[in-house]
ROVO-414651 format. One record per residue: x, y, z of N, C-alpha, C in turn; residue number from 0. Coordinates in pm, whole numbers. Example, Ala and Ser with C-alpha at 12.3 -4.5 7.8 and 13.67 -1.06 7.14 Angstrom:
2
<<1319; -569; 780>; <1230; -450; 780>; <1320; -330; 780>; 0>
<<1285; -225; 708>; <1367; -106; 714>; <1290; 3; 787>; 1>
// end
This chain:
218
<<13756; -15513; 1576>; <13853; -15505; 1457>; <13913; -15349; 1467>; 0>
<<14067; -15348; 1434>; <14098; -15242; 1447>; <14184; -15188; 1324>; 1>
<<14118; -15051; 1286>; <14161; -14992; 1125>; <14296; -14914; 1172>; 2>
<<14383; -14903; 1096>; <14499; -14840; 1109>; <14525; -14739; 1023>; 3>
<<14598; -14619; 1039>; <14636; -14547; 957>; <14777; -14548; 895>; 4>
<<14826; -14510; 841>; <14965; -14508; 774>; <15087; -14461; 878>; 5>
<<15191; -14520; 877>; <15310; -14459; 951>; <15409; -14441; 852>; 6>
<<15452; -14343; 890>; <15611; -14295; 797>; <15715; -14383; 845>; 7>
<<15791; -14416; 737>; <15913; -14473; 771>; <16014; -14408; 818>; 8>
<<16110; -14447; 907>; <16209; -14361; 926>; <16331; -14400; 860>; 9>
<<16287; -14327; 737>; <16387; -14337; 601>; <16376; -14222; 525>; 10>
<<16494; -14149; 488>; <16486; -14051; 370>; <16506; -14074; 267>; 11>
<<16398; -14061; 181>; <16436; -14111; 40>; <16486; -13959; -45>; 12>
<<16603; -14000; -107>; <16677; -13899; -202>; <16631; -13943; -335>; 13>
<<16544; -13998; -361>; <16520; -14019; -513>; <16402; -13924; -560>; 14>
<<16436; -13875; -684>; <16337; -13770; -783>; <16299; -13819; -893>; 15>
<<16207; -13901; -887>; <16194; -13981; -1022>; <16155; -13882; -1142>; 16>
<<16090; -13768; -1107>; <16028; -13690; -1191>; <16148; -13621; -1276>; 17>
<<16251; -13605; -1215>; <16359; -13521; -1277>; <16475; -13621; -1332>; 18>
<<16476; -13739; -1266>; <16590; -13851; -1281>; <16565; -13938; -1392>; 19>
<<16429; -13976; -1423>; <16385; -14057; -1502>; <16295; -13985; -1628>; 20>
<<16336; -14010; -1759>; <16242; -13966; -1863>; <16135; -14073; -1865>; 21>
<<16019; -14039; -1816>; <15901; -14136; -1764>; <15833; -14176; -1920>; 22>
<<15871; -14061; -1998>; <15772; -14087; -2178>; <15835; -14212; -2228>; 23>
<<15975; -14259; -2204>; <16016; -14352; -2256>; <16001; -14518; -2177>; 24>
<<15939; -14492; -2074>; <15921; -14629; -1996>; <15801; -14704; -2017>; 25>
<<15771; -14833; -1986>; <15655; -14889; -1982>; <15571; -14847; -1876>; 26>
<<15430; -14879; -1876>; <15336; -14843; -1802>; <15375; -14876; -1655>; 27>
<<15483; -14958; -1631>; <15488; -14998; -1490>; <15509; -15121; -1482>; 28>
<<15508; -15223; -1370>; <15546; -15352; -1336>; <15435; -15375; -1234>; 29>
<<15418; -15528; -1267>; <15300; -15601; -1184>; <15393; -15692; -1115>; 30>
<<15385; -15689; -994>; <15445; -15806; -897>; <15561; -15837; -957>; 31>
<<15653; -15756; -959>; <15788; -15804; -1001>; <15908; -15805; -867>; 32>
<<15947; -15911; -876>; <16064; -15922; -769>; <16142; -15797; -772>; 33>
<<16185; -15782; -641>; <16244; -15655; -644>; <16384; -15680; -729>; 34>
<<16439; -15777; -702>; <16584; -15789; -783>; <16573; -15802; -920>; 35>
<<16460; -15815; -969>; <16466; -15833; -1123>; <16425; -15709; -1200>; 36>
<<16382; -15575; -1087>; <16350; -15441; -1168>; <16431; -15408; -1271>; 37>
<<16567; -15408; -1246>; <16687; -15362; -1306>; <16690; -15435; -1458>; 38>
<<16644; -15565; -1450>; <16635; -15627; -1596>; <16522; -15570; -1684>; 39>
<<16417; -15531; -1618>; <16309; -15491; -1689>; <16313; -15347; -1730>; 40>
<<16335; -15269; -1631>; <16326; -15126; -1634>; <16441; -15054; -1574>; 41>
<<16551; -15076; -1655>; <16695; -15044; -1627>; <16683; -14880; -1567>; 42>
<<16616; -14769; -1597>; <16623; -14670; -1544>; <16578; -14647; -1415>; 43>
<<16506; -14769; -1340>; <16426; -14735; -1227>; <16548; -14832; -1130>; 44>
<<16639; -14886; -1149>; <16744; -14919; -1080>; <16790; -14881; -944>; 45>
<<16823; -14738; -966>; <16834; -14660; -819>; <16729; -14638; -716>; 46>
<<16633; -14622; -777>; <16496; -14640; -714>; <16469; -14768; -628>; 47>
<<16511; -14882; -688>; <16526; -15010; -633>; <16612; -15027; -541>; 48>
<<16719; -14978; -561>; <16844; -15014; -458>; <16800; -14895; -333>; 49>
<<16715; -14805; -352>; <16669; -14717; -252>; <16567; -14817; -174>; 50>
<<16483; -14885; -231>; <16372; -14943; -171>; <16424; -15075; -132>; 51>
<<16540; -15130; -169>; <16607; -15237; -96>; <16662; -15184; 57>; 52>
<<16721; -15078; 13>; <16788; -15019; 152>; <16703; -14988; 256>; 53>
<<16582; -14927; 228>; <16456; -14896; 310>; <16409; -15029; 389>; 54>
<<16408; -15119; 299>; <16332; -15274; 365>; <16443; -15317; 436>; 55>
<<16571; -15320; 407>; <16693; -15370; 539>; <16672; -15264; 647>; 56>
<<16650; -15143; 637>; <16652; -15080; 761>; <16525; -15099; 857>; 57>
<<16401; -15176; 779>; <16305; -15201; 870>; <16343; -15361; 918>; 58>
<<16438; -15411; 878>; <16439; -15556; 955>; <16392; -15648; 839>; 59>
<<16411; -15651; 692>; <16337; -15721; 613>; <16466; -15738; 477>; 60>
<<16429; -15885; 445>; <16500; -15943; 339>; <16414; -15899; 203>; 61>
<<16497; -15807; 134>; <16441; -15770; 5>; <16414; -15866; -102>; 62>
<<16481; -15986; -69>; <16432; -16092; -166>; <16334; -16153; -182>; 63>
<<16237; -16118; -68>; <16106; -16175; -26>; <16010; -16093; -91>; 64>
<<16037; -15969; -152>; <15937; -15854; -158>; <15904; -15841; -336>; 65>
<<15793; -15792; -352>; <15739; -15789; -478>; <15714; -15605; -509>; 66>
<<15730; -15555; -630>; <15723; -15453; -651>; <15570; -15411; -735>; 67>
<<15486; -15333; -711>; <15382; -15310; -819>; <15427; -15141; -849>; 68>
<<15450; -15124; -968>; <15500; -14965; -1029>; <15378; -14931; -1141>; 69>
<<15342; -14812; -1101>; <15216; -14749; -1201>; <15294; -14584; -1246>; 70>
<<15292; -14581; -1359>; <15329; -14471; -1425>; <15204; -14427; -1500>; 71>
<<15176; -14277; -1459>; <15062; -14227; -1524>; <15096; -14085; -1552>; 72>
<<15070; -14034; -1670>; <15048; -13895; -1727>; <14918; -13847; -1714>; 73>
<<14858; -13785; -1586>; <14741; -13743; -1572>; <14695; -13594; -1608>; 74>
<<14576; -13578; -1661>; <14496; -13458; -1681>; <14429; -13420; -1568>; 75>
<<14414; -13262; -1534>; <14344; -13230; -1440>; <14173; -13307; -1446>; 76>
<<14151; -13354; -1319>; <14015; -13428; -1305>; <14020; -13565; -1303>; 77>
<<14125; -13612; -1339>; <14146; -13752; -1347>; <14216; -13811; -1214>; 78>
<<14159; -13940; -1189>; <14191; -13997; -1054>; <14283; -14138; -1111>; 79>
<<14410; -14157; -1050>; <14510; -14279; -1100>; <14447; -14408; -1036>; 80>
<<14378; -14406; -937>; <14361; -14539; -887>; <14192; -14552; -834>; 81>
<<14194; -14660; -769>; <14045; -14659; -723>; <14010; -14549; -616>; 82>
<<13904; -14468; -668>; <13871; -14362; -589>; <13762; -14352; -479>; 83>
<<13758; -14503; -417>; <13652; -14521; -320>; <13756; -14600; -200>; 84>
<<13683; -14611; -86>; <13787; -14620; 43>; <13771; -14799; 40>; 85>
<<13902; -14857; 43>; <13956; -14963; 39>; <14065; -15018; 115>; 86>
<<14107; -15142; 123>; <14239; -15191; 174>; <14312; -15271; 61>; 87>
<<14410; -15295; 68>; <14490; -15362; -40>; <14527; -15508; 34>; 88>
<<14507; -15596; -56>; <14550; -15732; -55>; <14471; -15819; 47>; 89>
<<14368; -15775; 60>; <14268; -15850; 174>; <14259; -15983; 120>; 90>
<<14239; -16085; 208>; <14206; -16226; 143>; <14092; -16216; 81>; 91>
<<14109; -16321; -26>; <13973; -16372; -99>; <13948; -16500; -78>; 92>
<<13835; -16548; -88>; <13780; -16677; -120>; <13655; -16677; -226>; 93>
<<13702; -16751; -318>; <13576; -16747; -441>; <13568; -16624; -497>; 94>
<<13643; -16513; -500>; <13654; -16382; -557>; <13570; -16303; -458>; 95>
<<13564; -16339; -328>; <13478; -16277; -234>; <13574; -16194; -132>; 96>
<<13594; -16094; -123>; <13663; -16002; -17>; <13605; -16075; 144>; 97>
<<13735; -16107; 203>; <13732; -16165; 326>; <13799; -16083; 448>; 98>
<<13765; -15980; 513>; <13818; -15911; 596>; <13841; -15980; 725>; 99>
<<13747; -16087; 759>; <13737; -16163; 863>; <13876; -16240; 856>; 100>
<<13912; -16265; 752>; <14056; -16377; 743>; <14173; -16296; 724>; 101>
<<14203; -16161; 774>; <14304; -16102; 793>; <14387; -16125; 928>; 102>
<<14490; -16188; 930>; <14582; -16244; 996>; <14638; -16139; 1091>; 103>
<<14660; -16146; 1231>; <14718; -16020; 1291>; <14890; -16061; 1270>; 104>
<<14940; -15953; 1300>; <15114; -15933; 1292>; <15175; -15984; 1143>; 105>
<<15097; -15978; 1036>; <15152; -15996; 927>; <15233; -15882; 865>; 106>
<<15314; -15905; 778>; <15414; -15788; 714>; <15340; -15676; 657>; 107>
<<15372; -15560; 683>; <15327; -15441; 621>; <15355; -15442; 487>; 108>
<<15303; -15334; 428>; <15320; -15305; 297>; <15353; -15168; 254>; 109>
<<15454; -15106; 173>; <15519; -15009; 162>; <15504; -14916; 63>; 110>
<<15461; -14796; 70>; <15404; -14707; -50>; <15505; -14590; -65>; 111>
<<15506; -14551; -173>; <15578; -14406; -252>; <15514; -14380; -330>; 112>
<<15474; -14251; -341>; <15426; -14162; -447>; <15502; -14023; -475>; 113>
<<15522; -14017; -606>; <15632; -13900; -625>; <15578; -13782; -617>; 114>
<<15453; -13745; -642>; <15364; -13626; -639>; <15253; -13654; -654>; 115>
<<15173; -13512; -638>; <15010; -13496; -629>; <14942; -13563; -740>; 116>
<<14848; -13633; -758>; <14761; -13646; -629>; <14831; -13753; -547>; 117>
<<14853; -13761; -440>; <14875; -13852; -327>; <14764; -13925; -266>; 118>
<<14796; -14051; -213>; <14685; -14146; -163>; <14644; -14075; -17>; 119>
<<14520; -14093; 4>; <14442; -14043; 114>; <14429; -14142; 203>; 120>
<<14448; -14138; 342>; <14428; -14239; 435>; <14346; -14192; 555>; 121>
<<14290; -14292; 635>; <14224; -14244; 736>; <14331; -14179; 829>; 122>
<<14253; -14074; 922>; <14374; -13980; 982>; <14434; -14033; 1109>; 123>
<<14341; -14144; 1156>; <14406; -14199; 1287>; <14358; -14346; 1300>; 124>
<<14427; -14419; 1396>; <14410; -14582; 1423>; <14225; -14566; 1472>; 125>
<<14164; -14678; 1419>; <14001; -14644; 1464>; <13990; -14783; 1523>; 126>
<<13927; -14834; 1643>; <13876; -14963; 1682>; <13722; -14969; 1662>; 127>
<<13709; -15045; 1559>; <13539; -15066; 1507>; <13465; -15162; 1625>; 128>
<<13547; -15183; 1728>; <13485; -15304; 1835>; <13444; -15426; 1752>; 129>
<<13311; -15459; 1743>; <13277; -15594; 1700>; <13247; -15573; 1549>; 130>
<<13294; -15479; 1484>; <13215; -15461; 1334>; <13353; -15513; 1267>; 131>
<<13310; -15591; 1117>; <13389; -15636; 1057>; <13361; -15588; 883>; 132>
<<13410; -15543; 829>; <13358; -15515; 673>; <13335; -15645; 605>; 133>
<<13235; -15674; 538>; <13198; -15762; 460>; <13260; -15750; 349>; 134>
<<13283; -15615; 282>; <13314; -15599; 142>; <13388; -15470; 147>; 135>
<<13460; -15428; 52>; <13517; -15279; 59>; <13428; -15178; 41>; 136>
<<13327; -15207; -29>; <13187; -15109; -30>; <13128; -15102; 126>; 137>
<<13139; -15195; 190>; <13086; -15212; 339>; <13179; -15110; 383>; 138>
<<13310; -15120; 368>; <13406; -15049; 440>; <13390; -14905; 419>; 139>
<<13378; -14879; 277>; <13364; -14754; 243>; <13270; -14685; 320>; 140>
<<13151; -14742; 284>; <12997; -14684; 383>; <13059; -14658; 556>; 141>
<<13117; -14750; 569>; <13149; -14743; 737>; <13220; -14608; 787>; 142>
<<13324; -14593; 697>; <13417; -14492; 717>; <13358; -14336; 692>; 143>
<<13272; -14331; 580>; <13191; -14237; 563>; <13096; -14207; 664>; 144>
<<13017; -14317; 727>; <12942; -14294; 852>; <13013; -14239; 961>; 145>
<<13137; -14293; 990>; <13216; -14231; 1092>; <13299; -14109; 1107>; 146>
<<13258; -14038; 969>; <13338; -13938; 966>; <13266; -13805; 1066>; 147>
<<13148; -13831; 1095>; <13070; -13735; 1184>; <13128; -13771; 1345>; 148>
<<13182; -13855; 1355>; <13243; -13904; 1494>; <13417; -13865; 1467>; 149>
<<13466; -13781; 1407>; <13599; -13755; 1371>; <13685; -13865; 1289>; 150>
<<13625; -13926; 1240>; <13716; -14032; 1136>; <13747; -13962; 1008>; 151>
<<13830; -13879; 1000>; <13865; -13801; 890>; <13972; -13864; 806>; 152>
<<14010; -13822; 668>; <14098; -13854; 576>; <14199; -13770; 525>; 153>
<<14319; -13809; 548>; <14452; -13694; 504>; <14548; -13770; 400>; 154>
<<14600; -13679; 336>; <14700; -13744; 243>; <14848; -13757; 275>; 155>
<<14900; -13874; 222>; <15042; -13864; 272>; <15131; -13780; 211>; 156>
<<15213; -13727; 243>; <15361; -13664; 175>; <15398; -13724; 45>; 157>
<<15433; -13664; -38>; <15514; -13714; -156>; <15646; -13747; -123>; 158>
<<15698; -13830; -223>; <15829; -13856; -184>; <15872; -13924; -74>; 159>
<<15802; -13981; 9>; <15814; -14044; 119>; <15775; -14178; 151>; 160>
<<15843; -14295; 206>; <15799; -14391; 246>; <15705; -14412; 342>; 161>
<<15602; -14464; 336>; <15516; -14514; 456>; <15488; -14646; 434>; 162>
<<15433; -14713; 554>; <15382; -14852; 552>; <15244; -14847; 590>; 163>
<<15166; -14944; 552>; <15048; -14973; 610>; <15015; -15124; 592>; 164>
<<14903; -15164; 610>; <14882; -15310; 636>; <14752; -15360; 565>; 165>
<<14693; -15453; 602>; <14558; -15512; 523>; <14437; -15451; 581>; 166>
<<14445; -15369; 682>; <14364; -15294; 760>; <14402; -15151; 770>; 167>
<<14437; -15099; 646>; <14470; -14972; 649>; <14381; -14908; 526>; 168>
<<14252; -14846; 577>; <14161; -14789; 455>; <14208; -14663; 357>; 169>
<<14201; -14667; 236>; <14272; -14555; 181>; <14192; -14518; 40>; 170>
<<14230; -14434; -10>; <14156; -14419; -162>; <14236; -14318; -246>; 171>
<<14223; -14321; -376>; <14315; -14206; -443>; <14232; -14090; -444>; 172>
<<14339; -13996; -487>; <14266; -13846; -496>; <14279; -13789; -638>; 173>
<<14191; -13687; -664>; <14201; -13636; -824>; <14312; -13540; -833>; 174>
<<14352; -13571; -941>; <14454; -13475; -1008>; <14386; -13309; -1027>; 175>
<<14448; -13240; -977>; <14410; -13083; -991>; <14514; -13007; -1115>; 176>
<<14629; -13076; -1149>; <14684; -13027; -1271>; <14755; -13124; -1344>; 177>
<<14765; -13134; -1460>; <14841; -13225; -1563>; <14989; -13242; -1500>; 178>
<<14995; -13369; -1533>; <15145; -13407; -1475>; <15200; -13545; -1465>; 179>
<<15301; -13587; -1453>; <15337; -13735; -1443>; <15312; -13776; -1268>; 180>
<<15305; -13902; -1267>; <15298; -13949; -1136>; <15344; -14107; -1128>; 181>
<<15418; -14117; -1045>; <15458; -14256; -1015>; <15413; -14313; -873>; 182>
<<15386; -14432; -899>; <15319; -14497; -774>; <15390; -14628; -740>; 183>
<<15455; -14647; -632>; <15529; -14763; -608>; <15470; -14828; -443>; 184>
<<15462; -14980; -486>; <15407; -15028; -355>; <15501; -15144; -350>; 185>
<<15536; -15204; -213>; <15604; -15313; -186>; <15548; -15395; -111>; 186>
<<15522; -15524; -182>; <15447; -15621; -87>; <15517; -15762; -59>; 187>
<<15522; -15812; 49>; <15589; -15938; 99>; <15554; -16059; 7>; 188>
<<15562; -16133; -46>; <15523; -16221; -124>; <15440; -16341; -49>; 189>
<<15430; -16339; 107>; <15371; -16398; 183>; <15223; -16378; 175>; 190>
<<15187; -16259; 130>; <15041; -16183; 133>; <14995; -16162; 5>; 191>
<<15074; -16170; -111>; <15030; -16146; -242>; <14915; -16260; -308>; 192>
<<14823; -16212; -370>; <14724; -16289; -423>; <14791; -16405; -532>; 193>
<<14719; -16528; -481>; <14759; -16657; -569>; <14673; -16652; -699>; 194>
<<14755; -16605; -821>; <14695; -16581; -928>; <14823; -16574; -1032>; 195>
<<14808; -16610; -1170>; <14904; -16586; -1258>; <14960; -16465; -1268>; 196>
<<15083; -16478; -1287>; <15194; -16340; -1321>; <15268; -16368; -1424>; 197>
<<15241; -16256; -1551>; <15318; -16263; -1670>; <15480; -16250; -1644>; 198>
<<15538; -16352; -1705>; <15688; -16361; -1667>; <15770; -16251; -1715>; 199>
<<15707; -16157; -1796>; <15774; -16020; -1823>; <15759; -15891; -1710>; 200>
<<15650; -15928; -1613>; <15636; -15855; -1510>; <15582; -15699; -1588>; 201>
<<15595; -15685; -1711>; <15550; -15594; -1752>; <15401; -15529; -1761>; 202>
<<15349; -15386; -1670>; <15226; -15356; -1673>; <15191; -15265; -1824>; 203>
<<15103; -15368; -1886>; <15046; -15332; -2018>; <14966; -15190; -2004>; 204>
<<14911; -15163; -1898>; <14805; -15028; -1913>; <14775; -14998; -1771>; 205>
<<14762; -14857; -1740>; <14747; -14820; -1638>; <14610; -14720; -1648>; 206>
<<14491; -14753; -1588>; <14379; -14681; -1612>; <14364; -14556; -1534>; 207>
<<14291; -14499; -1566>; <14230; -14361; -1468>; <14101; -14380; -1473>; 208>
<<14065; -14299; -1352>; <13888; -14268; -1335>; <13850; -14158; -1334>; 209>
<<13732; -14149; -1379>; <13689; -14015; -1402>; <13562; -13967; -1336>; 210>
<<13532; -13846; -1281>; <13381; -13833; -1226>; <13304; -13794; -1352>; 211>
<<13231; -13855; -1381>; <13117; -13882; -1497>; <13047; -13780; -1481>; 212>
<<13004; -13689; -1394>; <12928; -13601; -1351>; <13004; -13457; -1404>; 213>
<<13121; -13460; -1417>; <13236; -13355; -1451>; <13313; -13337; -1571>; 214>
<<13309; -13474; -1629>; <13374; -13522; -1731>; <13350; -13446; -1884>; 215>
<<13428; -13388; -1922>; <13404; -13345; -2086>; <13526; -13306; -2185>; 216>
<<13477; -13349; -2300>; <13594; -13357; -2395>; <13628; -13193; -2430>; 217>
// end
């Protein structure tokens, strides 16, 4: 199995969400919202979604086939805005169990954009696992940590930059080192999104954060 690092998209992002949108007036984000419907739910994000559509077109995709996950966080120092352990997104599941062995070759990628630190951290290069296939996210995390001694390091993506990944791109969230707003956007083709109910409003009602229980204090 071949694990992949991220790839920068040859597309310049001209959006500065932190300056252009009053984030305190927004919902917590969107959950699996069709791209063309974003403007009707979160109007202030219309220019950003127009850019996202242009980016997809530059990659040869039809934006009408894509969904967006959007998360807006007001982070404090020491908080982690997403899963802090190594995993891959949209891995097939059977009976609730993650099945890395069912990932198909040549599926459409996912696209990611993060407004500011803390940005997402990925493995630094492609890595051939040979005959190894993870049995779970935890198994994959243990494998990447084990291989760090062989040069499999992690690196952050740059902010305000479109990058692409797939179902075999290990990554994890990183910790905030200062207080501030953070916007996370992921575009996923509807052929690989999980089969599960989606609220017709597409509004994300909460955005959780993770804490280091050994360091957290009131």
